[in-house]
N, C-alpha and C positions, 0 to 999 in steps of 0.2 A: 509758525512761530508767533506771528504778530497778533494774531487771533487770540492765541493763548496768553499772551502778556496781557491783551485788553480784556480777558477775562478774569485776570487774578486781581486787575485792577479795580474791575466792577464788583467782585465778591469784596476787596479790602472796603472799598469806598462804602457799601452796604454794612458791612460791618462796624465801621464808624459812626455809620449815620443810626444805626440800630442803638449802639452804645450811648450816642448823644442822646437821642429821643428818649432814653431809657432815663437818664441821670435828670433830662429835662423836666422828666414827666414826675420825676422823684421830689425836685427841687419845686415844682408845680404844687406838690403838697406837703411842704414846709409847712411845718406849725410853730406860734411864737404866741405868747400874750404878754400881759402883763408883767411878767418874769424877766423879759428880754431875752430869754431862751429860744433860740431858733434850730429845727432839727428835719432832718428829712433822711428814708431808707435812701442810701444810692447804692449801686451795683459794686460787689467788691472785685476788685480789678479785672479781670478779664471772664470772669465765672459768670454762673447765671445767679449766684447768692445776691440778696440785698441784707444791708445791716445800718442801722440809725448813724448819724455823723451831725456835729453840728453845723448850723449852715450861719446863726448869727449869735455871738456874743459880746459884750461890751468890752470885754478885753481879748483883743486879736491873738497877743500871747499864748493865752490859756486855751482859745478854741485850738489853736494848732497844736498845741501840745494833748490835748483830749484826742483831738481826731488823729495824731501820730500813733498813740497807743492803740486806740482803736482800729487803726491800719496793721499795726503790729500783730494784735492779734486774732485778726481775722484774714492775715495772710495765707495764713495756714486751713484755710477751710479747703474741704476735699480731700480726695486718698491721695494728692500726688503720685497717681500712678502705681498704685499699690492696689492689690486685690483683684488686678485683671476685669475682665467684663463681668465679673459679678460684684464687683466694688459700689457701695452705694452710700451717698452723705444728704443728710437733710439738715437743716437748720430754720429755727423760726425766732424772729426776734421783733421785739415793739420798744417805743421808750415808756417807762412805766411810770415814771416820776419826772418833773421836768422845771423845779421852783425853788425858791431858797436859795440859789446858787449852787443846786444838786441835780445833776445829770444823770439819771438812773435808768438801765437798758435790760429787762429780760430778755434773757436768751436760752435758747435749748439746742441741742443736736442730736442727732441719732446717726449712727454710720456703721458701718462694716467695711474694712481695710485689708481685708487679711486677717489671719489670727485664727484662734480657736474659738471665739465669742463675739457678739456685735456688743455694741454698747447704745442703749434704748434709751437711757435717759440721763441725761446731760446736761445740768444747769452749767452755762457758761455766763450768766449774769455779769454786770459792771456798774459799779457805781461811782461818779466822780464829784470831787468836791471843787466846784467851779472858783472858789476861791482862789485855790493855788494849783489846780490842774491835774492834780493826785488822784489816781485810783487807790479808793478806800477797799482793804481788805475787811472782811467780816468782823474779826478780832480788834481791830483799830476805831472800831464803834463805841468800843467801852473803856473806862479809864482805865481798868483791870482787869481783863479778860480770863488771864488763869487764875486770878484770886476768885473770881466772883462766878468763873465757867458752871459752875453746879447750879445757881441760884439761877442764871441767864437763861441756860436751858431750859430749867423745869419752868420756868415763866414764860417763854415759846412755846414748847412743846407741853403746856400744861394737861390738854386732854390726853395727849398720849401718853405723858407719865402716867397720868391718874390711871389710865387702862391698862398699863403694863403691871403698876402695884397691884392692883384689883385680881387679874389673872393670876400674877406671880402666889397672891396670897390663898387664892383657891386651890392652888397644886394643880394646875391643871393645865400651866404653862408648857408651851413645847419650845426647845430650842430652836426648830428651823420656823417658827411663827413670827408673823411681821410685828407682834405686839411685843415680842422679847427685844426686839431692836430699839426699841424707846425705853428699855429699863434703863437707869440714869449711868450706871456702870460703862454699859454698853454705848451708849449716846455720849457720853463724855469721849469718845477715843477717837470721833468723825471730823471731818470736816464740814462746813456750810458755806452754801451759797445763798444769796440773797438780792433783794431789790427793794427800793422803797415804792410807795402806791401810795395813793391819796387815803386809803382805809388803814394802812399801818405796814409795818416794815413784816415784809414779806421773805420766809425764809426756808430753804429745805437742805435736807443734810446730803453729802455725798457719799451715799452706801456702795460697797463694791458690786460687781455684777451680780453675784450670787443672791443678793437680797436688794438689789434697786429697784425692784418693783414696790418693796415697803415703803420707798422715799417721797413723803409726802410735803407738798407746799402748805405753809401755814402763815397765819395774816395775825399778827398782833401788836395790837393800838401801842402808839408810840408813848403812850401816859405810863404804862405798865414799864417801860423799860428806863425811864428819865431817870432812875437812881442810880442806873449802870453808865450811864452815857459820859463816853469824854468830852472834859471840859471844851468849848469851842468848837467842837466837833460837830459834825453833821447830824448825828442825834438827837444831839442837843437843841438841834433849830428845830426840831420840832415838835416844840412847846404846844 
């Protein structure tokens, strides 16, 4: 009995040491620059997944609030016991931009937790305004998304929309082709995930399972979107 108790203690100690070493290794890779934003990929709870968190910022309250929201989003990682032995869950993440009081994470997940089909291309990116600690939704980048939606999407997906229009004009368009998903009437009906990057705003449509393979990530220069930007918002900072 005593030997069993000692074995349990040893296993627990090893687990804690592994967790400590993993997080220490992540902290040793903390990045920060002239922006004053420090970050690192840290283990999510007791899972094997890692995800970026802030490790340094001039406003400690904002840093706590951003990390709280990240923790809330990542606590559901995994299948939570659903799907049995065949369940699977994968996640990839990286800090895509950390400057101008903007903290932007690109994140992607793929999973099957039971049910009729797997999710293969789930963009779960997050972008925070570090002046407020707020998670900024796609529509909030713009001064009037609903009024300008058509022009905004036509600007972002210019190549795809043009290809869809050419195909439609040719009379060869098929309803189940990827090109038709980028016709404006179709595109406007979807939501979008995004992240900031040094090259421009990166945007991906959130298409349903049957057409998720058609979902492309496009990068549009910030200069092309400035006329739509919300005044004082994070997109307006990218002049």
